[in-house]
C-alpha positions as CSV (number, residue, x, y, z in Angstrom):
1,M,33.6,3.1,-40.1
2,S,33.4,1.0,-37.0
3,N,31.5,3.8,-35.3
4,E,29.1,3.8,-38.2
5,N,28.7,0.0,-38.0
6,D,28.0,0.3,-34.3
7,N,25.4,3.0,-34.9
8,L,23.9,0.9,-37.7
9,G,23.8,-2.1,-35.4
10,D,22.1,-0.1,-32.7
11,D,19.6,1.3,-35.2
12,I,18.8,-2.3,-36.5
13,K,18.5,-3.5,-32.9
14,K,16.2,-0.6,-32.0
15,G,14.1,-1.2,-35.2
16,A,13.8,-4.9,-34.4
17,E,12.7,-4.1,-30.9
18,E,10.1,-1.7,-32.2
19,V,8.8,-4.3,-34.7
20,F,8.7,-6.9,-31.9
21,D,6.7,-4.6,-29.7
22,S,4.4,-3.8,-32.6
23,A,3.9,-7.5,-33.2
24,K,3.2,-8.1,-29.5
25,E,0.6,-5.3,-29.5
26,A,-1.0,-6.6,-32.7
27,A,-1.2,-10.1,-31.2
28,K,-2.9,-8.7,-28.1
29,K,-5.4,-6.9,-30.3
30,A,-6.0,-10.0,-32.4
31,K,-6.5,-12.1,-29.3
32,H,-9.0,-9.6,-27.9
33,K,-10.9,-9.4,-31.2
34,A,-11.0,-13.2,-31.4
35,G,-12.4,-13.3,-27.9
36,E,-15.1,-10.8,-28.9
37,F,-15.9,-12.8,-32.0
38,A,-16.1,-16.0,-30.1
39,E,-18.5,-14.4,-27.6
40,E,-20.7,-13.0,-30.4
41,A,-20.7,-16.4,-32.1
42,K,-21.8,-18.1,-28.9
43,E,-24.6,-15.6,-28.4
44,T,-25.8,-16.1,-32.0
45,A,-25.7,-19.8,-31.6
46,E,-27.7,-19.6,-28.4
47,E,-30.3,-17.4,-30.1
48,F,-30.5,-19.8,-33.0
49,M,-31.0,-22.8,-30.7
50,D,-33.7,-20.9,-28.8
51,E,-35.5,-20.1,-32.1
52,M,-35.2,-23.7,-33.3
53,K,-36.7,-25.0,-30.0
54,E,-39.5,-22.5,-30.4
55,T,-40.0,-23.6,-34.0
56,F,-40.2,-27.3,-33.1
57,E,-42.5,-26.7,-30.1
58,S,-44.9,-24.3,-31.9
59,N,-47.9,-26.1,-33.3
60,E,-48.4,-23.8,-36.2
61,N,-44.8,-24.2,-37.3
62,K,-45.0,-28.0,-36.8
63,K,-47.7,-28.1,-39.5
64,I,-45.6,-26.2,-42.0
65,L,-42.4,-28.0,-41.1
66,A,-44.0,-31.5,-41.2
67,G,-45.7,-30.7,-44.5
68,V,-42.6,-29.5,-46.2
69,L,-40.4,-32.3,-44.8
70,A,-43.0,-34.9,-45.9
71,L,-42.9,-33.5,-49.5
72,V,-39.1,-33.1,-49.7
73,V,-37.6,-36.0,-47.7
74,G,-40.8,-37.9,-46.6
75,G,-39.6,-41.3,-47.5
76,F,-37.3,-41.2,-44.5
77,G,-40.1,-40.4,-42.1
78,I,-38.6,-37.3,-40.7
79,H,-42.0,-35.5,-40.7
80,K,-43.2,-38.3,-38.4
81,F,-40.4,-37.7,-35.9
82,V,-41.2,-33.9,-35.9
83,L,-44.8,-34.7,-35.0
84,G,-43.6,-37.1,-32.2
85,Y,-44.6,-40.3,-34.0
86,H,-41.4,-42.2,-33.5
87,K,-42.7,-45.7,-34.2
88,E,-44.2,-44.6,-37.5
89,G,-41.1,-42.7,-38.5
90,I,-39.0,-45.8,-37.9
91,I,-41.4,-47.9,-39.9
92,M,-41.1,-45.5,-42.8
93,L,-37.4,-45.4,-42.6
94,V,-37.0,-49.2,-42.5
95,C,-39.5,-49.6,-45.4
96,T,-37.5,-47.1,-47.5
97,L,-34.0,-48.3,-46.8
98,I,-34.3,-52.0,-46.0
99,L,-37.4,-53.1,-47.8
100,G,-36.6,-50.7,-50.6
101,A,-33.3,-52.5,-51.2
102,V,-35.0,-56.0,-51.0
103,T,-37.8,-55.0,-53.4
104,C,-35.5,-53.1,-55.8
105,G,-36.9,-49.8,-54.7
106,F,-40.6,-50.6,-54.9
107,A,-41.3,-50.4,-51.2
108,G,-39.3,-47.1,-51.1
109,W,-41.5,-45.6,-53.8
110,V,-44.7,-46.6,-52.0
111,V,-43.4,-44.9,-48.8
112,W,-42.5,-41.8,-50.8
113,V,-46.0,-41.6,-52.4
114,I,-47.6,-42.0,-48.9
115,S,-45.4,-39.2,-47.6
116,I,-46.3,-36.9,-50.5
117,I,-50.0,-37.5,-49.8
118,E,-49.4,-36.8,-46.1
119,G,-47.5,-33.6,-46.8
120,I,-50.3,-32.4,-49.0
121,I,-52.9,-33.3,-46.3
122,Y,-50.8,-31.5,-43.6
123,L,-50.5,-28.3,-45.6
124,T,-54.1,-28.1,-46.7
125,K,-55.6,-28.5,-43.2
126,S,-56.4,-25.4,-41.2
127,D,-54.1,-24.8,-38.2
128,E,-56.9,-25.7,-35.7
129,E,-57.8,-28.9,-37.6
130,F,-54.2,-29.9,-37.8
131,Y,-53.7,-29.3,-34.1
132,Q,-56.8,-31.2,-33.2
133,V,-56.2,-34.2,-35.5
134,Y,-52.4,-34.7,-35.2
135,Q,-51.5,-33.2,-31.9
136,I,-54.4,-33.9,-29.6
137,N,-55.9,-37.0,-31.2
138,K,-52.5,-38.3,-32.3
139,K,-53.7,-39.6,-35.7
140,S,-50.5,-41.1,-37.1
141,W,-51.4,-42.1,-40.6
142,F,-53.3,-40.0,-43.2
């Protein structure tokens, strides 16, 4: 019986070593796969950032982006920042948040109406006309 126990103990020890070795191998594979995944994620993020830069620098895309932003979240003046009109964007943001709070929302609604009008104007202009008016001549309002 003692011989059987020794053999059983040796078998358990051998089995435990095999499990431990398998776990070490699985950990190495998981680490390698995680490294590959991280590398792919980094490349994807870099490609995304390059495409975003291209989108923001492209004049045709600025028209569409500014028009849609003006219609959706225009009261915050984000479309002005996209076009490079930082002063006007800050004015719209202050009017919506601060003056809107002081006037019980009236100033905010006025800014939202202005931004909707601007969004419609941006989207209805031709690409050449938009570029000429808002990029070259820097017309900041309407």
